[in-house]
C-alpha positions in Angstrom: 90.4 -137.8 -82.5 89.0 -140.9 -80.7 91.5 -143.1 -78.8 92.2 -146.2 -80.8 92.3 -149.5 -78.7 92.8 -153.2 -79.5 91.7 -155.6 -76.8 92.3 -159.3 -76.8 90.6 -162.1 -74.8 92.4 -165.5 -74.9 90.1 -168.4 -74.2 90.8 -171.5 -72.3 90.4 -173.4 -75.7 92.9 -171.2 -77.4 90.8 -169.0 -79.2 91.6 -165.5 -79.4 88.9 -162.9 -79.4 90.0 -159.4 -80.8 87.9 -156.1 -80.2 88.9 -153.0 -82.0 87.6 -149.7 -81.0 88.1 -146.1 -82.4 89.0 -146.9 -86.0 86.9 -145.3 -88.8 85.6 -147.5 -91.7 87.9 -150.2 -92.9 91.0 -148.8 -91.1 90.6 -151.3 -88.5 91.2 -154.1 -91.1 94.5 -152.4 -91.9 95.5 -152.0 -88.3 94.9 -155.7 -87.5 96.0 -157.5 -90.6 99.6 -158.3 -89.5 98.2 -159.6 -86.1 95.6 -161.7 -87.7 98.0 -163.1 -90.0 100.3 -164.0 -87.2 97.8 -165.5 -84.9 96.2 -167.7 -87.5 92.9 -168.3 -89.4 90.2 -165.8 -88.6 87.0 -167.7 -88.0 84.4 -164.8 -87.5 84.6 -161.2 -88.2 81.8 -158.8 -87.0 81.8 -155.1 -87.7 80.8 -152.6 -85.1 78.4 -149.8 -85.6 81.3 -147.4 -85.8 82.3 -149.1 -89.2 78.9 -148.5 -90.6 78.8 -144.9 -89.5 82.1 -144.1 -91.0 81.1 -145.7 -94.2 78.1 -143.5 -94.5 80.2 -140.3 -93.8 82.4 -141.6 -96.6 79.5 -142.0 -99.0 78.1 -138.5 -97.9 81.5 -136.9 -98.9 81.7 -138.8 -102.1 77.9 -137.7 -103.1 78.9 -134.1 -102.2 81.6 -134.1 -104.8 79.7 -135.7 -107.6 77.1 -134.2 -109.6 73.8 -135.7 -110.0 72.7 -133.3 -112.8 71.7 -134.6 -116.3 72.0 -132.4 -119.3 
């Protein structure tokens, strides 16, 4: 299991930049929701490549459990 890390960079103008590492899919949103609510309005949110890879794995799991056969 990868290490989960939250990094914060506080800019001189008061902006807070948050970087999340080691979370699969949308679990990063769940992990940071309370922090983001406390800090204020989220201006920009960018997904990392980890989020997309995890989503592809979830889609693959789902397609393996579903049947694509028509009778």
